[in-house]
N, CA, C and O atoms as a GROMACS GRO file, in nm:
protein
  624
    1MET      N    1   3.114   5.983  11.350
    1MET     CA    2   3.185   5.881  11.425
    1MET      C    3   3.334   5.912  11.424
    1MET      O    4   3.387   5.956  11.322
    2ALA      N    5   3.399   5.892  11.534
    2ALA     CA    6   3.541   5.921  11.547
    2ALA      C    7   3.624   5.822  11.468
    2ALA      O    8   3.588   5.705  11.453
    3ALA      N    9   3.737   5.872  11.416
    3ALA     CA   10   3.830   5.784  11.346
    3ALA      C   11   3.888   5.686  11.447
    3ALA      O   12   3.916   5.723  11.561
    4PRO      N   13   3.908   5.561  11.406
    4PRO     CA   14   3.963   5.463  11.500
    4PRO      C   15   4.107   5.498  11.539
    4PRO      O   16   4.184   5.553  11.459
    5LEU      N   17   4.142   5.465  11.662
    5LEU     CA   18   4.277   5.488  11.711
    5LEU      C   19   4.359   5.362  11.689
    5LEU      O   20   4.311   5.251  11.712
    6ASP      N   21   4.483   5.379  11.644
    6ASP     CA   22   4.570   5.263  11.630
    6ASP      C   23   4.653   5.247  11.757
    6ASP      O   24   4.639   5.324  11.852
    7ASP      N   25   4.740   5.147  11.758
    7ASP     CA   26   4.820   5.118  11.877
    7ASP      C   27   4.910   5.236  11.916
    7ASP      O   28   4.928   5.263  12.034
    8ILE      N   29   4.964   5.305  11.817
    8ILE     CA   30   5.052   5.420  11.848
    8ILE      C   31   4.970   5.532  11.910
    8ILE      O   32   5.015   5.595  12.006
    9ASP      N   33   4.851   5.559  11.856
    9ASP     CA   34   4.765   5.662  11.915
    9ASP      C   35   4.733   5.628  12.060
    9ASP      O   36   4.740   5.715  12.147
   10ARG      N   37   4.697   5.502  12.086
   10ARG     CA   38   4.665   5.462  12.223
   10ARG      C   39   4.787   5.473  12.314
   10ARG      O   40   4.774   5.510  12.430
   11SER      N   41   4.904   5.443  12.261
   11SER     CA   42   5.027   5.457  12.340
   11SER      C   43   5.056   5.604  12.370
   11SER      O   44   5.099   5.637  12.480
   12ILE      N   45   5.031   5.690  12.274
   12ILE     CA   46   5.049   5.835  12.295
   12ILE      C   47   4.956   5.881  12.407
   12ILE      O   48   4.998   5.954  12.497
   13LEU      N   49   4.830   5.840  12.402
   13LEU     CA   50   4.734   5.880  12.504
   13LEU      C   51   4.774   5.828  12.642
   13LEU      O   52   4.760   5.899  12.742
   14ALA      N   53   4.825   5.706  12.648
   14ALA     CA   54   4.868   5.651  12.776
   14ALA      C   55   4.987   5.729  12.831
   14ALA      O   56   4.990   5.762  12.949
   15GLU      N   57   5.085   5.758  12.747
   15GLU     CA   58   5.204   5.831  12.792
   15GLU      C   59   5.167   5.972  12.837
   15GLU      O   60   5.211   6.017  12.943
   16LEU      N   61   5.086   6.042  12.758
   16LEU     CA   62   5.046   6.178  12.795
   16LEU      C   63   4.953   6.177  12.916
   16LEU      O   64   4.947   6.275  12.990
   17GLY      N   65   4.879   6.068  12.936
   17GLY     CA   66   4.796   6.055  13.055
   17GLY      C   67   4.882   6.047  13.181
   17GLY      O   68   4.841   6.094  13.288
   18ARG      N   69   4.999   5.988  13.169
   18ARG     CA   70   5.091   5.980  13.282
   18ARG      C   71   5.166   6.111  13.303
   18ARG      O   72   5.193   6.150  13.417
   19ASP      N   73   5.199   6.180  13.193
   19ASP     CA   74   5.275   6.305  13.202
   19ASP      C   75   5.239   6.393  13.084
   19ASP      O   76   5.298   6.382  12.976
   20GLY      N   77   5.143   6.481  13.104
   20GLY     CA   78   5.095   6.568  12.997
   20GLY      C   79   5.194   6.675  12.956
   20GLY      O   80   5.175   6.740  12.853
   21ARG      N   81   5.301   6.694  13.035
   21ARG     CA   82   5.402   6.795  13.002
   21ARG      C   83   5.523   6.734  12.931
   21ARG      O   84   5.622   6.802  12.907
   22MET      N   85   5.514   6.608  12.897
   22MET     CA   86   5.623   6.538  12.831
   22MET      C   87   5.656   6.606  12.698
   22MET      O   88   5.565   6.644  12.624
   23SER      N   89   5.783   6.620  12.669
   23SER     CA   90   5.824   6.681  12.542
   23SER      C   91   5.797   6.584  12.427
   23SER      O   92   5.788   6.463  12.448
   24MET      N   93   5.785   6.637  12.307
   24MET     CA   94   5.767   6.553  12.189
   24MET      C   95   5.887   6.461  12.170
   24MET      O   96   5.873   6.347  12.126
   25ARG      N   97   6.004   6.511  12.203
   25ARG     CA   98   6.125   6.429  12.190
   25ARG      C   99   6.116   6.307  12.281
   25ARG      O  100   6.142   6.195  12.238
   26THR      N  101   6.080   6.329  12.408
   26THR     CA  102   6.069   6.217  12.503
   26THR      C  103   5.959   6.121  12.460
   26THR      O  104   5.976   5.999  12.466
   27LEU      N  105   5.845   6.176  12.417
   27LEU     CA  106   5.735   6.092  12.370
   27LEU      C  107   5.780   6.004  12.254
   27LEU      O  108   5.755   5.884  12.252
   28ALA      N  109   5.845   6.065  12.158
   28ALA     CA  110   5.893   5.991  12.041
   28ALA      C  111   5.992   5.882  12.081
   28ALA      O  112   5.985   5.770  12.031
   29GLU      N  113   6.082   5.916  12.171
   29GLU     CA  114   6.182   5.817  12.216
   29GLU      C  115   6.115   5.700  12.287
   29GLU      O  116   6.151   5.584  12.264
   30ARG      N  117   6.018   5.728  12.372
   30ARG     CA  118   5.951   5.620  12.446
   30ARG      C  119   5.873   5.528  12.354
   30ARG      O  120   5.862   5.408  12.379
   31LEU      N  121   5.818   5.585  12.247
   31LEU     CA  122   5.734   5.505  12.157
   31LEU      C  123   5.810   5.454  12.034
   31LEU      O  124   5.755   5.382  11.951
   32HIS      N  125   5.938   5.495  12.024
   32HIS     CA  126   6.023   5.452  11.912
   32HIS      C  127   5.964   5.497  11.778
   32HIS      O  128   5.958   5.420  11.681
   33ILE      N  129   5.923   5.624  11.776
   33ILE     CA  130   5.875   5.686  11.651
   33ILE      C  131   5.950   5.818  11.634
   33ILE      O  132   6.016   5.865  11.727
   34SER      N  133   5.941   5.876  11.516
   34SER     CA  134   6.010   6.003  11.492
   34SER      C  135   5.938   6.116  11.566
   34SER      O  136   5.820   6.105  11.598
   35ARG      N  137   6.012   6.224  11.592
   35ARG     CA  138   5.950   6.341  11.655
   35ARG      C  139   5.841   6.400  11.566
   35ARG      O  140   5.737   6.443  11.614
   36ALA      N  141   5.866   6.400  11.434
   36ALA     CA  142   5.766   6.453  11.340
   36ALA      C  143   5.638   6.371  11.347
   36ALA      O  144   5.528   6.426  11.346
   37ASN      N  145   5.652   6.239  11.356
   37ASN     CA  146   5.535   6.151  11.366
   37ASN      C  147   5.462   6.177  11.497
   37ASN      O  148   5.339   6.185  11.500
   38ALA      N  149   5.536   6.190  11.606
   38ALA     CA  150   5.475   6.217  11.737
   38ALA      C  151   5.400   6.349  11.733
   38ALA      O  152   5.285   6.358  11.776
   39TYR      N  153   5.465   6.452  11.682
   39TYR     CA  154   5.402   6.584  11.675
   39TYR      C  155   5.275   6.580  11.590
   39TYR      O  156   5.171   6.632  11.630
   40THR      N  157   5.283   6.518  11.473
   40THR     CA  158   5.168   6.511  11.382
   40THR      C  159   5.052   6.436  11.445
   40THR      O  160   4.937   6.479  11.434
   41ARG      N  161   5.082   6.326  11.512
   41ARG     CA  162   4.976   6.247  11.574
   41ARG      C  163   4.912   6.322  11.691
   41ARG      O  164   4.790   6.322  11.705
   42VAL      N  165   4.993   6.385  11.774
   42VAL     CA  166   4.937   6.461  11.887
   42VAL      C  167   4.851   6.576  11.833
   42VAL      O  168   4.743   6.603  11.886
   43GLN      N  169   4.899   6.643  11.730
   43GLN     CA  170   4.821   6.752  11.671
   43GLN      C  171   4.687   6.701  11.618
   43GLN      O  172   4.584   6.766  11.638
   44ARG      N  173   4.688   6.586  11.549
   44ARG     CA  174   4.564   6.529  11.498
   44ARG      C  175   4.470   6.490  11.612
   44ARG      O  176   4.350   6.513  11.605
   45LEU      N  177   4.525   6.432  11.718
   45LEU     CA  178   4.443   6.395  11.833
   45LEU      C  179   4.382   6.518  11.900
   45LEU      O  180   4.271   6.512  11.952
   46ARG      N  181   4.453   6.629  11.899
   46ARG     CA  182   4.399   6.754  11.954
   46ARG      C  183   4.292   6.811  11.862
   46ARG      O  184   4.186   6.854  11.909
   47GLU      N  185   4.319   6.812  11.731
   47GLU     CA  186   4.223   6.870  11.635
   47GLU      C  187   4.092   6.793  11.631
   47GLU      O  188   3.987   6.851  11.606
   48THR      N  189   4.099   6.662  11.655
   48THR     CA  190   3.977   6.580  11.654
   48THR      C  191   3.915   6.569  11.794
   48THR      O  192   3.821   6.492  11.814
   49ASN      N  193   3.967   6.646  11.889
   49ASN     CA  194   3.917   6.650  12.027
   49ASN      C  195   3.928   6.518  12.102
   49ASN      O  196   3.857   6.496  12.200
   50VAL      N  197   4.016   6.429  12.056
   50VAL     CA  198   4.046   6.311  12.136
   50VAL      C  199   4.124   6.359  12.258
   50VAL      O  200   4.097   6.316  12.370
   51ILE      N  201   4.220   6.448  12.235
   51ILE     CA  202   4.288   6.516  12.346
   51ILE      C  203   4.220   6.652  12.357
   51ILE      O  204   4.229   6.735  12.267
   52ARG      N  205   4.151   6.674  12.468
   52ARG     CA  206   4.077   6.798  12.487
   52ARG      C  207   4.158   6.904  12.558
   52ARG      O  208   4.121   7.022  12.556
   53GLY      N  209   4.267   6.866  12.621
   53GLY     CA  210   4.348   6.963  12.693
   53GLY      C  211   4.446   6.894  12.784
   53GLY      O  212   4.450   6.771  12.791
   54PHE      N  213   4.523   6.974  12.853
   54PHE     CA  214   4.622   6.924  12.947
   54PHE      C  215   4.595   6.993  13.079
   54PHE      O  216   4.572   7.114  13.084
   55ARG      N  217   4.598   6.916  13.188
   55ARG     CA  218   4.562   6.970  13.317
   55ARG      C  219   4.667   6.933  13.422
   55ARG      O  220   4.741   6.836  13.407
   56ALA      N  221   4.670   7.012  13.526
   56ALA     CA  222   4.756   6.981  13.639
   56ALA      C  223   4.690   6.873  13.724
   56ALA      O  224   4.568   6.875  13.741
   57ASP      N  225   4.767   6.782  13.777
   57ASP     CA  226   4.719   6.681  13.871
   57ASP      C  227   4.734   6.740  14.010
   57ASP      O  228   4.843   6.738  14.068
   58VAL      N  229   4.624   6.792  14.065
   58VAL     CA  230   4.628   6.866  14.191
   58VAL      C  231   4.594   6.774  14.306
   58VAL      O  232   4.497   6.698  14.300
   59ASP      N  233   4.671   6.780  14.412
   59ASP     CA  234   4.639   6.710  14.535
   59ASP      C  235   4.536   6.794  14.609
   59ASP      O  236   4.570   6.898  14.666
   60HIS      N  237   4.411   6.751  14.605
   60HIS     CA  238   4.302   6.832  14.661
   60HIS      C  239   4.317   6.854  14.811
   60HIS      O  240   4.278   6.960  14.861
   61VAL      N  241   4.372   6.758  14.884
   61VAL     CA  242   4.391   6.775  15.028
   61VAL      C  243   4.495   6.885  15.053
   61VAL      O  244   4.474   6.973  15.137
   62ALA      N  245   4.607   6.879  14.981
   62ALA     CA  246   4.711   6.981  14.997
   62ALA      C  247   4.660   7.119  14.956
   62ALA      O  248   4.709   7.221  15.003
   63ALA      N  249   4.561   7.121  14.866
   63ALA     CA  250   4.503   7.248  14.821
   63ALA      C  251   4.393   7.298  14.912
   63ALA      O  252   4.329   7.399  14.882
   64GLY      N  253   4.369   7.228  15.024
   64GLY     CA  254   4.271   7.276  15.121
   64GLY      C  255   4.132   7.218  15.107
   64GLY      O  256   4.039   7.265  15.172
   65LEU      N  257   4.117   7.115  15.024
   65LEU     CA  258   3.987   7.051  15.007
   65LEU      C  259   3.993   6.910  15.065
   65LEU      O  260   4.005   6.812  14.991
   66GLY      N  261   3.984   6.901  15.196
   66GLY     CA  262   4.007   6.776  15.267
   66GLY      C  263   3.890   6.680  15.273
   66GLY      O  264   3.906   6.566  15.316
   67THR      N  265   3.772   6.724  15.230
   67THR     CA  266   3.655   6.637  15.233
   67THR      C  267   3.606   6.613  15.091
   67THR      O  268   3.587   6.707  15.013
   68SER      N  269   3.585   6.486  15.059
   68SER     CA  270   3.531   6.449  14.927
   68SER      C  271   3.409   6.362  14.945
   68SER      O  272   3.399   6.287  15.043
   69ALA      N  273   3.316   6.372  14.852
   69ALA     CA  274   3.196   6.290  14.859
   69ALA      C  275   3.139   6.272  14.719
   69ALA      O  276   3.155   6.356  14.631
   70TYR      N  277   3.072   6.160  14.702
   70TYR     CA  278   2.987   6.142  14.584
   70TYR      C  279   2.847   6.177  14.628
   70TYR      O  280   2.800   6.128  14.731
   71VAL      N  281   2.781   6.260  14.552
   71VAL     CA  282   2.645   6.302  14.584
   71VAL      C  283   2.556   6.255  14.470
   71VAL      O  284   2.576   6.292  14.354
   72THR      N  285   2.457   6.172  14.504
   72THR     CA  286   2.360   6.130  14.403
   72THR      C  287   2.240   6.222  14.412
   72THR      O  288   2.201   6.267  14.519
   73VAL      N  289   2.183   6.250  14.297
   73VAL     CA  290   2.073   6.346  14.289
   73VAL      C  291   1.959   6.286  14.207
   73VAL      O  292   1.981   6.232  14.099
   74ASN      N  293   1.839   6.296  14.260
   74ASN     CA  294   1.719   6.266  14.182
   74ASN      C  295   1.654   6.400  14.151
   74ASN      O  296   1.647   6.488  14.237
   75LEU      N  297   1.607   6.413  14.028
   75LEU     CA  298   1.548   6.540  13.988
   75LEU      C  299   1.427   6.519  13.900
   75LEU      O  300   1.404   6.410  13.848
   76ARG      N  301   1.351   6.625  13.882
   76ARG     CA  302   1.239   6.622  13.789
   76ARG      C  303   1.300   6.626  13.649
   76ARG      O  304   1.371   6.720  13.612
   77GLN      N  305   1.272   6.522  13.571
   77GLN     CA  306   1.338   6.503  13.442
   77GLN      C  307   1.331   6.624  13.350
   77GLN      O  308   1.428   6.655  13.281
   78ALA      N  309   1.220   6.692  13.349
   78ALA     CA  310   1.204   6.807  13.259
   78ALA      C  311   1.298   6.922  13.293
   78ALA      O  312   1.318   7.012  13.212
   79GLU      N  313   1.355   6.919  13.413
   79GLU     CA  314   1.440   7.030  13.456
   79GLU      C  315   1.589   6.995  13.454
   79GLU      O  316   1.671   7.070  13.508
   80TRP      N  317   1.626   6.882  13.390
   80TRP     CA  318   1.766   6.840  13.388
   80TRP      C  319   1.859   6.947  13.333
   80TRP      O  320   1.963   6.974  13.392
   81ARG      N  321   1.824   7.009  13.222
   81ARG     CA  322   1.916   7.105  13.160
   81ARG      C  323   1.943   7.225  13.252
   81ARG      O  324   2.057   7.269  13.265
   82VAL      N  325   1.839   7.277  13.313
   82VAL     CA  326   1.855   7.392  13.403
   82VAL      C  327   1.936   7.351  13.526
   82VAL      O  328   2.029   7.422  13.566
   83VAL      N  329   1.900   7.238  13.587
   83VAL     CA  330   1.972   7.191  13.706
   83VAL      C  331   2.116   7.159  13.669
   83VAL      O  332   2.208   7.191  13.745
   84GLY      N  333   2.138   7.096  13.554
   84GLY     CA  334   2.273   7.063  13.511
   84GLY      C  335   2.362   7.185  13.499
   84GLY      O  336   2.478   7.182  13.541
   85GLU      N  337   2.309   7.293  13.443
   85GLU     CA  338   2.387   7.418  13.432
   85GLU      C  339   2.419   7.476  13.569
   85GLU      O  340   2.530   7.524  13.592
   86GLN      N  341   2.322   7.470  13.661
   86GLN     CA  342   2.345   7.520  13.796
   86GLN      C  343   2.451   7.437  13.868
   86GLN      O  344   2.535   7.491  13.939
   87LEU      N  345   2.447   7.305  13.850
   87LEU     CA  346   2.546   7.217  13.914
   87LEU      C  347   2.686   7.244  13.859
   87LEU      O  348   2.783   7.247  13.934
   88ARG      N  349   2.696   7.263  13.726
   88ARG     CA  350   2.826   7.291  13.664
   88ARG      C  351   2.889   7.420  13.716
   88ARG      O  352   3.011   7.434  13.715
   89ALA      N  353   2.807   7.513  13.761
   89ALA     CA  354   2.858   7.642  13.808
   89ALA      C  355   2.903   7.639  13.954
   89ALA      O  356   2.961   7.736  14.002
   90LEU      N  357   2.876   7.529  14.024
   90LEU     CA  358   2.908   7.525  14.168
   90LEU      C  359   3.057   7.501  14.192
   90LEU      O  360   3.115   7.408  14.136
   91PRO      N  361   3.119   7.583  14.276
   91PRO     CA  362   3.257   7.555  14.316
   91PRO      C  363   3.261   7.426  14.397
   91PRO      O  364   3.175   7.402  14.483
   92GLY      N  365   3.360   7.344  14.371
   92GLY     CA  366   3.376   7.218  14.442
   92GLY      C  367   3.320   7.099  14.369
   92GLY      O  368   3.353   6.985  14.403
   93VAL      N  369   3.236   7.120  14.268
   93VAL     CA  370   3.184   7.008  14.190
   93VAL      C  371   3.289   6.975  14.084
   93VAL      O  372   3.316   7.054  13.994
   94VAL      N  373   3.348   6.856  14.098
   94VAL     CA  374   3.459   6.815  14.014
   94VAL      C  375   3.412   6.739  13.890
   94VAL      O  376   3.469   6.754  13.782
   95HIS      N  377   3.308   6.659  13.907
   95HIS     CA  378   3.260   6.574  13.798
   95HIS      C  379   3.110   6.560  13.809
   95HIS      O  380   3.056   6.547  13.919
   96ILE      N  381   3.042   6.562  13.695
   96ILE     CA  382   2.897   6.544  13.690
   96ILE      C  383   2.869   6.438  13.585
   96ILE      O  384   2.921   6.444  13.473
   97ALA      N  385   2.786   6.340  13.620
   97ALA     CA  386   2.745   6.239  13.523
   97ALA      C  387   2.594   6.219  13.531
   97ALA      O  388   2.539   6.199  13.639
   98LEU      N  389   2.529   6.225  13.417
   98LEU     CA  390   2.388   6.190  13.405
   98LEU      C  391   2.386   6.039  13.387
   98LEU      O  392   2.447   5.986  13.294
   99VAL      N  393   2.317   5.968  13.476
   99VAL     CA  394   2.323   5.822  13.476
   99VAL      C  395   2.184   5.760  13.473
   99VAL      O  396   2.084   5.827  13.500
  100GLY      N  397   2.179   5.634  13.441
  100GLY     CA  398   2.055   5.558  13.447
  100GLY      C  399   2.056   5.473  13.573
  100GLY      O  400   2.162   5.434  13.621
  101GLY      N  401   1.940   5.445  13.625
  101GLY     CA  402   1.934   5.360  13.743
  101GLY      C  403   1.858   5.424  13.856
  101GLY      O  404   1.758   5.493  13.835
  102GLU      N  405   1.906   5.400  13.977
  102GLU     CA  406   1.838   5.441  14.099
  102GLU      C  407   1.833   5.592  14.117
  102GLU      O  408   1.742   5.643  14.183
  103PHE      N  409   1.927   5.664  14.060
  103PHE     CA  410   1.929   5.810  14.069
  103PHE      C  411   1.961   5.866  13.931
  103PHE      O  412   1.997   5.791  13.840
  104ASP      N  413   1.948   5.996  13.916
  104ASP     CA  414   1.961   6.059  13.785
  104ASP      C  415   2.100   6.116  13.759
  104ASP      O  416   2.149   6.111  13.646
  105VAL      N  417   2.163   6.170  13.862
  105VAL     CA  418   2.291   6.238  13.848
  105VAL      C  419   2.381   6.194  13.962
  105VAL      O  420   2.336   6.171  14.074
  106ILE      N  421   2.510   6.182  13.932
  106ILE     CA  422   2.608   6.161  14.038
  106ILE      C  423   2.716   6.267  14.023
  106ILE      O  424   2.763   6.296  13.913
  107LEU      N  425   2.753   6.325  14.136
  107LEU     CA  426   2.853   6.432  14.140
  107LEU      C  427   2.971   6.386  14.226
  107LEU      O  428   2.952   6.318  14.326
  108LEU      N  429   3.090   6.425  14.186
  108LEU     CA  430   3.206   6.415  14.275
  108LEU      C  431   3.228   6.556  14.325
  108LEU      O  432   3.248   6.649  14.247
  109VAL      N  433   3.224   6.572  14.457
  109VAL     CA  434   3.233   6.703  14.520
  109VAL      C  435   3.353   6.707  14.613
  109VAL      O  436   3.380   6.611  14.686
  110ARG      N  437   3.426   6.818  14.612
  110ARG     CA  438   3.536   6.840  14.704
  110ARG      C  439   3.504   6.966  14.784
  110ARG      O  440   3.460   7.067  14.729
  111ALA      N  441   3.527   6.959  14.917
  111ALA     CA  442   3.496   7.071  15.005
  111ALA      C  443   3.607   7.087  15.109
  111ALA      O  444   3.687   6.996  15.130
  112LYS      N  445   3.610   7.204  15.173
  112LYS     CA  446   3.711   7.228  15.277
  112LYS      C  447   3.698   7.128  15.391
  112LYS      O  448   3.797   7.071  15.437
  113ASP      N  449   3.574   7.107  15.436
  113ASP     CA  450   3.549   7.022  15.552
  113ASP      C  451   3.403   6.977  15.547
  113ASP      O  452   3.331   7.009  15.453
  114ASN      N  453   3.361   6.903  15.649
  114ASN     CA  454   3.224   6.853  15.651
  114ASN      C  455   3.120   6.965  15.656
  114ASN      O  456   3.014   6.954  15.594
  115ALA      N  457   3.150   7.072  15.727
  115ALA     CA  458   3.056   7.185  15.734
  115ALA      C  459   3.037   7.248  15.596
  115ALA      O  460   2.925   7.284  15.558
  116ASP      N  461   3.145   7.262  15.522
  116ASP     CA  462   3.138   7.317  15.386
  116ASP      C  463   3.059   7.223  15.295
  116ASP      O  464   2.978   7.269  15.214
  117LEU      N  465   3.082   7.092  15.309
  117LEU     CA  466   3.007   6.993  15.231
  117LEU      C  467   2.859   6.999  15.266
  117LEU      O  468   2.774   6.995  15.178
  118ARG      N  469   2.830   7.008  15.395
  118ARG     CA  470   2.690   7.017  15.440
  118ARG      C  471   2.619   7.136  15.377
  118ARG      O  472   2.508   7.123  15.326
  119ARG      N  473   2.685   7.252  15.380
  119ARG     CA  474   2.627   7.372  15.321
  119ARG      C  475   2.600   7.353  15.173
  119ARG      O  476   2.493   7.389  15.124
  120LEU      N  477   2.698   7.297  15.101
  120LEU     CA  478   2.683   7.278  14.957
  120LEU      C  479   2.566   7.184  14.926
  120LEU      O  480   2.484   7.213  14.839
  121VAL      N  481   2.560   7.071  14.996
  121VAL     CA  482   2.456   6.972  14.966
  121VAL      C  483   2.320   7.015  15.018
  121VAL      O  484   2.223   7.021  14.941
  122LEU      N  485   2.311   7.046  15.147
  122LEU     CA  486   2.179   7.072  15.207
  122LEU      C  487   2.123   7.209  15.172
  122LEU      O  488   2.002   7.222  15.150
  123ASP      N  489   2.207   7.310  15.165
  123ASP     CA  490   2.156   7.444  15.138
  123ASP      C  491   2.149   7.475  14.988
  123ASP      O  492   2.049   7.527  14.939
  124VAL      N  493   2.256   7.443  14.918
  124VAL     CA  494   2.264   7.485  14.778
  124VAL      C  495   2.198   7.384  14.685
  124VAL      O  496   2.102   7.417  14.615
  125ILE      N  497   2.248   7.260  14.682
  125ILE     CA  498   2.196   7.163  14.585
  125ILE      C  499   2.051   7.127  14.614
  125ILE      O  500   1.968   7.129  14.524
  126GLN      N  501   2.019   7.094  14.740
  126GLN     CA  502   1.881   7.059  14.770
  126GLN      C  503   1.786   7.178  14.758
  126GLN      O  504   1.665   7.159  14.747
  127GLY      N  505   1.840   7.297  14.758
  127GLY     CA  506   1.758   7.416  14.741
  127GLY      C  507   1.728   7.451  14.596
  127GLY      O  508   1.652   7.544  14.570
  128MET      N  509   1.788   7.378  14.502
  128MET     CA  510   1.764   7.407  14.360
  128MET      C  511   1.627   7.358  14.317
  128MET      O  512   1.590   7.244  14.344
  129PRO      N  513   1.551   7.444  14.249
  129PRO     CA  514   1.423   7.397  14.193
  129PRO      C  515   1.452   7.283  14.096
  129PRO      O  516   1.541   7.293  14.011
  130GLY      N  517   1.377   7.176  14.107
  130GLY     CA  518   1.396   7.061  14.020
  130GLY      C  519   1.466   6.945  14.088
  130GLY      O  520   1.457   6.831  14.043
  131VAL      N  521   1.538   6.973  14.197
  131VAL     CA  522   1.604   6.865  14.272
  131VAL      C  523   1.502   6.804  14.368
  131VAL      O  524   1.443   6.874  14.450
  132VAL      N  525   1.482   6.673  14.355
  132VAL     CA  526   1.386   6.602  14.439
  132VAL      C  527   1.452   6.557  14.569
  132VAL      O  528   1.398   6.581  14.677
  133ASN      N  529   1.569   6.493  14.559
  133ASN     CA  530   1.642   6.451  14.679
  133ASN      C  531   1.787   6.422  14.644
  133ASN      O  532   1.824   6.411  14.527
  134THR      N  533   1.868   6.408  14.748
  134THR     CA  534   2.010   6.375  14.731
  134THR      C  535   2.049   6.269  14.833
  134THR      O  536   1.982   6.250  14.934
  135ARG      N  537   2.158   6.202  14.804
  135ARG     CA  538   2.224   6.113  14.899
  135ARG      C  539   2.372   6.145  14.891
  135ARG      O  540   2.427   6.168  14.783
  136THR      N  541   2.437   6.147  15.005
  136THR     CA  542   2.578   6.181  15.011
  136THR      C  543   2.658   6.061  15.059
  136THR      O  544   2.628   6.003  15.163
  137LEU      N  545   2.760   6.024  14.981
  137LEU     CA  546   2.848   5.913  15.014
  137LEU      C  547   2.985   5.972  15.042
  137LEU      O  548   3.055   6.013  14.949
  138LEU      N  549   3.023   5.977  15.166
  138LEU     CA  550   3.150   6.036  15.207
  138LEU      C  551   3.265   5.946  15.164
  138LEU      O  552   3.260   5.824  15.183
  139VAL      N  553   3.367   6.004  15.106
  139VAL     CA  554   3.486   5.930  15.063
  139VAL      C  555   3.585   5.927  15.178
  139VAL      O  556   3.628   6.032  15.226
  140PHE      N  557   3.622   5.809  15.222
  140PHE     CA  558   3.720   5.794  15.330
  140PHE      C  559   3.863   5.792  15.276
  140PHE      O  560   3.954   5.845  15.340
  141GLU      N  561   3.882   5.730  15.161
  141GLU     CA  562   4.016   5.716  15.103
  141GLU      C  563   4.002   5.699  14.953
  141GLU      O  564   3.908   5.636  14.904
  142GLU      N  565   4.097   5.757  14.880
  142GLU     CA  566   4.095   5.745  14.735
  142GLU      C  567   4.224   5.679  14.687
  142GLU      O  568   4.332   5.706  14.739
  143ALA      N  569   4.210   5.592  14.589
  143ALA     CA  570   4.326   5.531  14.526
  143ALA      C  571   4.385   5.631  14.427
  143ALA      O  572   4.316   5.723  14.382
  144GLU      N  573   4.511   5.613  14.393
  144GLU     CA  574   4.574   5.697  14.292
  144GLU      C  575   4.498   5.680  14.160
  144GLU      O  576   4.452   5.570  14.130
  145PRO      N  577   4.485   5.788  14.082
  145PRO     CA  578   4.417   5.775  13.952
  145PRO      C  579   4.488   5.672  13.865
  145PRO      O  580   4.610   5.662  13.864
  146MET      N  581   4.409   5.597  13.793
  146MET     CA  582   4.464   5.496  13.705
  146MET      C  583   4.484   5.553  13.566
  146MET      O  584   4.408   5.641  13.523
  147THR      N  585   4.584   5.505  13.496
  147THR     CA  586   4.603   5.541  13.356
  147THR      C  587   4.507   5.457  13.274
  147THR      O  588   4.491   5.338  13.298
  148ALA      N  589   4.444   5.520  13.176
  148ALA     CA  590   4.347   5.449  13.093
  148ALA      C  591   4.412   5.331  13.023
  148ALA      O  592   4.524   5.340  12.971
  149ARG      N  593   4.341   5.221  13.023
  149ARG     CA  594   4.384   5.103  12.947
  149ARG      C  595   4.294   5.097  12.825
  149ARG      O  596   4.173   5.078  12.838
  150TRP      N  597   4.351   5.112  12.709
  150TRP     CA  598   4.273   5.119  12.586
  150TRP      C  599   4.242   4.980  12.536
  150TRP      O  600   4.334   4.899  12.518
  151PRO      N  601   4.114   4.950  12.515
  151PRO     CA  602   4.079   4.815  12.467
  151PRO      C  603   4.133   4.793  12.327
  151PRO      O  604   4.142   4.885  12.246
  152ASP      N  605   4.169   4.669  12.302
  152ASP     CA  606   4.214   4.628  12.170
  152ASP      C  607   4.096   4.642  12.074
  152ASP      O  608   3.982   4.612  12.111
  153ALA      N  609   4.122   4.686  11.952
  153ALA     CA  610   4.015   4.706  11.854
  153ALA      C  611   3.943   4.575  11.823
  153ALA      O  612   3.828   4.577  11.780
  154THR      N  613   4.008   4.462  11.845
  154THR     CA  614   3.946   4.334  11.814
  154THR      C  615   3.869   4.277  11.931
  154THR      O  616   3.799   4.177  11.916
  155THR      N  617   3.882   4.338  12.050
  155THR     CA  618   3.812   4.288  12.168
  155THR      C  619   3.663   4.319  12.155
  155THR      O  620   3.624   4.432  12.126
  156PRO      N  621   3.578   4.216  12.176
  156PRO     CA  622   3.433   4.240  12.162
  156PRO      C  623   3.379   4.330  12.271
  156PRO      O  624   3.259   4.360  12.273
   0.00000   0.00000   0.00000
């Protein structure tokens, strides 16, 4: 079980979520803690894999991926591991979640255009052994990513 995060840890995660390139000095100043404390806490959060890495916030449209969709997938349960590995290897698949409910997997997919999305879904994903069917939900507009709001430890 992971060690509980305190208010300062949650504040560090929120600040770095907004700007992962922030210097330790700026982080410390914003949180009113010493640089040594900021550095030690960030290092501990990295070592315990609470912080798994730092990434660029890429505008997918500006990068040439103008079409986005959520693709739901139903599959033969015994083949989840094989299908999951194949899905992870596909260019354009941004997020994969194994879910409970009406379908088994949901993917966030980014493609150049509708033709590229069509090829990925109809030719590649539906052609995978173990995939029973898919549904594609075209994204018309996306809101800006939200910064995580960390629940209070006392909140039920």
